[in-house]
C-alpha positions as a printed Julia matrix, in Angstrom:
179×3 Matrix{Float64}:
  33.57   14.47   -7.84
  30.21   13.82   -9.78
  29.09   16.82  -11.39
  25.39   17.73  -11.0
  24.18   15.74  -14.57
  26.25   12.86  -13.05
  24.46   12.45   -9.95
  20.85   13.58  -11.59
  21.78   10.09  -13.47
  22.64    7.99  -10.96
  19.16    9.04   -9.05
  17.21    8.34  -12.37
  18.89    4.59  -12.69
  18.04    4.09   -8.61
  14.59    5.32   -9.44
  14.46    3.21  -12.21
  15.76    0.07  -10.36
  13.4     0.37   -7.3
  10.6     0.9    -9.68
  10.96   -2.56  -11.45
  11.32   -4.08   -7.55
   7.94   -1.99   -7.41
   6.26   -3.82  -10.36
   7.6    -7.23   -8.98
   6.16   -6.44   -5.54
   3.21   -5.48   -7.13
   2.42   -8.54   -9.22
   3.27  -10.85   -6.19
   0.19   -8.53   -4.54
  -1.96   -9.47   -7.31
  -0.81  -13.07   -7.16
  -1.8   -13.05   -3.12
  -5.1   -11.68   -4.06
  -5.96  -13.96   -6.94
  -5.0   -17.3    -5.14
  -7.08  -16.32   -2.24
 -10.31  -15.76   -3.69
 -13.48  -13.81   -2.86
 -12.99  -14.77    0.74
 -14.19  -11.71    1.94
 -17.85  -12.04    1.38
 -19.72   -9.78   -1.25
 -18.7    -6.13   -1.18
 -21.99   -3.99   -0.68
 -20.19   -0.65   -1.45
 -19.93    2.29    0.72
 -17.42    4.58    2.02
 -14.34    3.19    3.65
 -12.97    3.89    7.01
 -10.1     6.02    7.04
  -7.08    3.75    7.49
  -4.97    6.2     9.48
  -7.36    7.72   12.36
  -6.02   11.41   13.05
  -3.67   11.62   10.37
  -4.66   13.13    6.71
  -1.67   14.6     5.52
  -1.25   13.26    2.23
   2.5    13.26    1.06
   2.17   11.51   -2.21
  -1.26   11.26   -4.06
  -2.56    8.42   -6.54
  -0.91    8.51  -10.07
   1.67    9.45  -12.23
   4.55   11.47  -10.44
   8.0    12.65  -11.41
  10.56   11.17   -9.56
  14.24   12.79  -10.72
  13.13   13.51  -14.08
  11.27    9.7   -14.27
   7.72    9.41  -14.68
   6.54    6.85  -12.25
   2.87    5.79  -11.28
   2.0     5.58   -7.39
  -0.53    2.76   -6.87
  -1.83    4.01   -3.88
  -2.07    7.19   -1.17
   0.99    7.91    1.4
  -0.52    9.17    4.76
   2.03   10.78    6.72
   2.68   10.99   10.46
   4.77   13.27   10.5
   7.9    11.38   11.51
   6.0     9.52   14.3
   6.18    5.73   14.12
   3.66    3.42   15.6
   0.12    4.9    15.01
  -2.71    2.73   14.52
  -3.4     1.39   11.28
  -7.16    0.32   10.8
  -9.2    -1.83    8.5
 -10.91    0.32    5.83
 -13.89   -2.01    5.56
 -15.32   -5.26    6.79
 -13.4    -8.22    5.35
 -11.05  -11.13    5.7
  -6.83  -10.75    6.14
  -5.41  -12.74    2.88
  -1.9   -11.52    4.1
  -0.46  -10.32    6.88
   3.44  -10.39    7.55
   6.19   -8.73    9.52
   8.69  -10.0     7.29
  10.34   -6.63    5.96
  10.24   -7.07    2.02
  12.3    -4.66   -0.43
   9.36   -2.9    -1.81
   6.42   -2.91    0.66
   8.16   -3.75    3.9
   5.74   -5.32    6.36
   2.18   -5.14    4.9
  -1.38   -6.45    5.0
  -3.89   -7.13    2.38
  -7.67   -7.2     3.41
 -10.51   -8.94    1.07
 -13.55   -7.19    0.97
 -15.13   -9.4    -1.6
 -16.34   -8.67   -4.73
 -13.06   -8.17   -5.97
 -12.01   -5.33   -3.75
  -8.67   -5.63   -1.4
  -6.79   -2.86    0.24
  -3.44   -2.92    0.93
  -1.64   -1.38    3.89
   2.28   -0.8     3.48
   5.56   -0.07    5.05
   4.18   -1.01    8.79
   6.34   -1.27   11.95
   4.12   -3.76   12.93
   1.82   -6.19   11.93
  -0.87   -6.96   14.55
  -3.38   -9.31   12.47
  -3.12  -12.67   11.21
  -4.16  -14.4     7.84
  -7.33  -15.62    7.92
  -8.95  -13.07   10.91
 -12.48  -11.72    9.91
 -11.69   -7.96   10.35
 -14.52   -5.04   10.99
 -14.12   -1.4     9.65
 -12.15    0.79   12.36
 -10.45   -2.35   14.1
  -6.74   -2.12   14.58
  -4.63   -4.27   12.08
  -1.14   -2.81   12.13
   1.14    0.01   13.43
   3.09    2.6    11.07
   6.22    2.15   10.16
   9.07    2.9     7.52
  10.05   -0.39    6.39
  10.71   -1.54    2.38
  10.99    1.0     0.1
  10.26    4.15    2.46
  11.52    7.65    3.05
  10.29    8.08    6.32
   7.03    7.21    8.47
   3.8     6.91    6.55
   1.01    4.29    5.63
   1.26    3.39    1.85
  -2.62    2.46    1.11
  -3.78    0.9    -1.77
  -7.53   -0.19   -2.98
  -7.31   -3.09   -5.68
  -9.88   -4.26   -7.69
  -9.41   -7.28   -9.43
 -12.68   -6.77  -11.97
 -11.06   -3.54  -12.95
  -8.23   -3.05  -16.25
  -6.78   -0.49  -14.33
  -2.69   -0.57  -13.99
  -2.01   -3.41  -11.63
  -5.36   -3.56  -10.56
  -4.85   -0.7    -8.49
  -7.52    2.19   -8.3
  -7.64    5.64   -6.77
  -8.37    5.14   -3.07
 -10.24    8.5    -3.56
 -13.27    6.3    -4.61
 -14.28    4.82   -1.59
């Protein structure tokens, strides 16, 4: 029988393993974005459309957090759907889909990347179903996927990231709240 201390140590080890997997996935996303070029045109600024209409509860915010005593940087915001799989995810701004896959990856699950130009891209992760395709030109508010709990996920939600390739931010992510 494990003591509470051993259980906490085991959880810390698992969190560190998950962090390593997420770092690898994040580097892959940066590679995809870099290789796609600036095919989203010129981002002219402005407020993004909320990517998950009808849902506003943030279950995990952007930035540093503590997971089982391990400091962890969360690269986006998690928008909860209170256990519902399937609500529609929409593009936050006009752009070009640079990645869209229904392959369930270890960290991000099924996900979409949209280039909005000017080095700005958005990532929509843990989808149950991706409904757009690479190369599609999308407009703000256009359906692109459905909420799921794929990859490293503790329940149905949308993990939403904003990446700025012109930024020196950690993993090129920036707070979605800026937009």
